Backbone as CSV, one residue per row, in Angstrom:
resi,resn,N_x,N_y,N_z,CA_x,CA_y,CA_z,C_x,C_y,C_z
1,UNK,1.446,-1.054,-0.293,-0.310,0.393,-0.153,0.764,0.852,-0.212
2,UNK,0.313,1.735,-0.662,1.084,3.342,-0.585,0.471,4.367,-0.277
3,UNK,1.030,5.341,-0.114,0.562,6.554,0.731,-1.024,6.819,0.779
4,UNK,-1.092,7.204,-0.807,-2.408,7.529,-1.389,-3.610,6.473,-0.938
5,UNK,-2.659,5.072,-1.114,-3.803,4.297,-0.801,-4.953,4.405,1.074
6,UNK,-3.695,4.582,1.802,-4.006,4.937,2.862,-4.517,5.974,3.395
7,UNK,-4.419,7.139,2.855,-4.721,8.651,3.285,-6.357,8.493,2.702
8,UNK,-6.270,7.742,1.397,-7.834,7.260,0.634,-8.916,6.427,1.711
9,UNK,-8.364,5.116,2.238,-8.826,4.515,3.309,-9.035,5.537,4.449
10,UNK,-8.264,5.824,4.769,-8.754,7.382,6.381,-10.027,8.125,5.733
11,UNK,-9.889,8.400,4.181,-10.763,9.643,4.193,-11.832,8.775,3.968
12,UNK,-12.155,7.328,3.574,-13.357,6.713,3.579,-13.864,6.223,5.035
13,UNK,-13.339,5.728,5.548,-13.517,5.649,7.040,-14.056,6.872,7.835
14,UNK,-12.981,7.796,7.998,-13.231,8.880,8.253,-14.879,9.036,7.844
15,UNK,-15.018,9.749,6.532,-17.066,9.808,6.024,-17.595,9.072,6.286
16,UNK,-17.665,7.876,6.123,-19.146,6.932,6.432,-18.618,5.966,7.875
17,UNK,-18.117,6.001,8.497,-17.946,5.630,9.791,-17.904,6.773,11.161
18,UNK,-16.649,7.377,10.984,-16.293,8.254,12.603,-17.454,9.304,12.153
19,UNK,-17.676,9.886,10.863,-18.915,11.251,11.270,-20.101,11.033,11.264
20,UNK,-20.611,9.699,11.245,-22.015,9.676,11.364,-21.962,9.335,12.761
21,UNK,-20.688,8.375,13.333,-21.081,7.978,15.057,-21.021,9.265,15.706
22,UNK,-20.023,10.317,15.416,-20.326,11.635,15.914,-21.548,11.901,15.499
23,UNK,-22.659,12.575,14.650,-23.461,13.499,14.142,-24.756,12.220,14.966
24,UNK,-24.488,11.051,15.376,-25.867,10.729,15.480,-25.238,10.610,17.691
25,UNK,-23.921,10.334,18.008,-24.033,10.478,19.554,-24.403,11.730,20.382
26,UNK,-24.103,12.935,19.520,-24.878,14.000,19.968,-26.052,14.359,20.046
27,UNK,-26.690,14.011,18.522,-28.459,14.461,18.414,-28.833,13.168,19.620
28,UNK,-28.281,12.132,19.636,-29.041,10.842,21.030,-29.175,12.338,22.308
29,UNK,-27.533,12.475,22.765,-26.876,13.057,23.723,-27.976,14.771,23.940
30,UNK,-28.586,15.338,22.979,-29.814,16.318,22.917,-31.148,15.506,22.882
31,UNK,-31.718,14.862,21.991,-32.620,14.705,22.415,-32.961,14.107,23.990
32,UNK,-32.075,13.516,24.724,-32.174,13.128,25.841,-32.297,14.178,26.976
33,UNK,-31.551,15.023,26.559,-30.875,16.317,27.526,-32.669,16.796,27.713
34,UNK,-33.297,17.433,26.537,-34.152,18.100,26.177,-35.661,17.783,26.868
35,UNK,-35.467,16.368,27.835,-36.658,15.520,28.302,-36.597,15.731,30.127
36,UNK,-37.352,15.777,30.107,-38.295,15.702,31.772,-37.585,14.520,32.389
37,UNK,-36.933,14.324,33.075,-36.519,12.955,33.984,-38.081,12.756,35.237
38,UNK,-38.635,11.817,35.494,-39.044,11.641,36.389,-39.053,12.215,37.790
39,UNK,-38.024,12.729,38.233,-37.275,13.309,39.468,-38.371,14.627,39.331
40,UNK,-37.734,15.392,37.650,-38.133,16.525,37.560,-39.897,17.114,37.928
41,UNK,-40.318,15.654,36.880,-41.957,15.667,37.180,-42.481,15.531,38.244
42,UNK,-42.104,14.619,39.203,-42.163,14.687,41.251,-41.463,16.105,40.995
43,UNK,-40.725,16.467,41.426,-40.641,17.742,41.792,-41.465,19.380,41.452
44,UNK,-41.770,18.968,40.152,-42.902,19.623,39.464,-44.504,19.472,39.766
45,UNK,-44.522,18.514,40.149,-45.961,17.894,40.993,-45.919,18.978,42.173
46,UNK,-44.611,17.922,42.716,-44.556,19.201,44.486,-44.758,20.910,44.035
47,UNK,-44.046,20.934,43.654,-44.292,22.694,43.683,-45.516,23.067,43.436
48,UNK,-46.542,22.145,42.348,-47.958,22.565,42.005,-48.531,22.530,43.005
49,UNK,-48.784,21.594,43.903,-49.492,21.205,45.472,-49.446,22.062,45.937
50,UNK,-47.936,22.742,45.774,-47.565,23.490,47.187,-47.805,24.968,46.606
51,UNK,-48.013,25.893,45.219,-49.178,26.735,44.897,-50.153,26.478,45.082
52,UNK,-51.030,25.589,44.432,-52.202,25.349,45.290,-52.862,25.360,46.478
53,UNK,-52.056,25.153,47.591,-52.350,25.405,49.190,-51.826,26.629,49.368
54,UNK,-51.129,27.337,48.468,-50.669,28.308,48.916,-51.353,29.633,48.302
55,UNK,-52.074,29.494,46.975,-52.964,29.762,46.576,-54.569,29.683,47.510
56,UNK,-54.493,29.125,47.514,-56.116,28.927,49.218,-56.348,29.531,50.741
57,UNK,-54.532,29.246,50.825,-54.235,30.381,51.739,-54.838,31.996,52.350
58,UNK,-54.058,32.017,50.652,-53.823,33.868,50.205,-55.728,33.902,50.430
59,UNK,-56.724,33.057,49.546,-57.887,33.357,49.588,-58.330,33.682,50.067
60,UNK,-57.982,32.606,52.005,-58.492,32.722,53.002,-58.488,33.966,53.907
61,UNK,-57.070,34.333,53.082,-56.921,35.644,54.185,-57.421,36.774,53.708
62,UNK,-57.394,36.624,52.465,-58.632,37.720,51.705,-59.596,37.501,52.491
63,UNK,-60.406,37.209,52.531,-61.769,36.643,52.499,-62.303,37.095,54.026
64,UNK,-61.677,36.568,54.739,-61.210,37.148,56.178,-60.781,38.306,56.527
65,UNK,-60.186,39.123,55.774,-59.413,40.524,55.687,-61.211,41.471,55.446
66,UNK,-60.935,40.831,53.930,-62.692,41.303,53.392,-63.910,41.528,54.444
67,UNK,-64.141,39.861,55.258,-65.269,40.479,55.706,-64.710,41.493,56.970
68,UNK,-63.736,41.402,57.507,-62.917,42.815,58.910,-63.285,44.290,57.888
69,UNK,-62.809,44.317,56.854,-62.623,45.759,56.420,-63.351,45.740,54.508
70,UNK,-64.906,45.596,54.807,-65.431,45.290,53.177,-64.815,46.818,51.873
71,UNK,-64.120,47.367,52.387,-63.444,48.643,51.132,-61.835,47.855,50.595
72,UNK,-61.236,46.412,51.841,-59.995,46.318,51.272,-60.266,45.401,50.191
73,UNK,-59.012,45.952,48.521,-58.996,44.977,48.072,-57.915,44.776,47.189
74,UNK,-57.320,43.338,47.387,-56.157,42.888,47.605,-55.817,43.411,46.235
75,UNK,-53.944,43.733,46.543,-53.455,44.145,45.383,-53.379,43.653,43.875
76,UNK,-53.400,44.192,43.037,-53.670,43.612,41.874,-54.085,42.411,41.160
77,UNK,-55.695,42.995,42.135,-56.955,42.186,41.249,-58.124,43.420,41.745
78,UNK,-58.883,42.884,40.808,-59.806,44.149,40.628,-61.129,43.046,41.285
79,UNK,-61.087,42.100,41.473,-62.526,41.345,41.895,-61.512,39.707,42.608
80,UNK,-62.313,39.510,43.682,-61.748,37.945,44.292,-61.496,37.140,43.375
81,UNK,-60.606,36.326,43.073,-60.628,35.182,42.777,-60.023,35.348,40.975
82,UNK,-60.035,36.255,40.073,-59.456,36.910,39.317,-58.245,36.566,38.806
83,UNK,-56.955,36.079,39.991,-55.400,35.954,39.664,-55.826,34.347,39.679
84,UNK,-56.494,33.522,39.448,-56.814,31.911,39.850,-56.127,31.447,38.348
85,UNK,-56.475,32.535,37.469,-56.773,31.826,35.835,-55.510,30.557,35.483
86,UNK,-54.041,31.445,35.521,-52.642,30.703,35.973,-53.174,29.344,36.057
87,UNK,-53.376,29.099,37.954,-53.309,27.894,38.306,-54.942,26.962,37.318
88,UNK,-55.674,27.543,36.884,-56.963,26.946,36.154,-55.858,26.379,35.117
89,UNK,-54.989,27.245,33.905,-54.797,26.687,33.274,-53.946,25.620,32.780
90,UNK,-52.950,25.138,34.368,-52.154,24.698,34.797,-53.369,23.079,34.813
91,UNK,-54.056,23.435,35.744,-54.635,22.541,35.761,-55.433,21.680,35.382
92,UNK,-55.827,22.403,33.884,-56.639,22.166,32.436,-55.441,20.967,32.002
93,UNK,-53.837,21.744,31.418,-53.038,21.421,30.972,-52.491,19.446,31.797
94,UNK,-52.723,19.459,32.942,-52.397,18.476,33.948,-53.674,17.294,33.637
95,UNK,-54.806,17.782,33.836,-56.005,17.047,32.685,-55.891,16.226,31.896
96,UNK,-55.401,17.160,31.130,-54.522,16.986,29.310,-54.362,15.609,29.478
97,UNK,-52.992,15.867,30.158,-52.388,15.303,30.334,-52.290,13.304,30.861
98,UNK,-52.540,13.099,31.903,-53.601,12.250,32.342,-54.302,12.125,31.408
99,UNK,-54.935,12.425,31.057,-56.320,11.488,29.679,-55.362,11.070,28.736
100,UNK,-54.250,11.689,28.107,-53.423,11.408,27.111,-52.788,9.223,27.638
101,UNK,-52.289,9.347,29.577,-51.799,8.693,29.561,-52.879,6.830,29.603
102,UNK,-54.662,7.230,30.230,-54.915,6.478,29.801,-55.034,5.397,28.924
């Protein structure tokens, strides 16, 4: 084998074996990094439950204060319960997700 044959062989191996392997390796790593792990999902579920409990507590506190002081209006709200929409949207998303799993 002369030098030209060796260079050609190395080029063919690099083009048809090494290059696709590198591309597939990083595509696989990219796809696995973009997904949530079961630990991430459990943490998100726990954070959602905590947010829900805190929201219920805030509604109770606001209701008690409003009962004592009818002129009281919480900051950022025009009517009681008007900021519940983001949690409602999250609840709809969770219901859709659970419906897809069945």
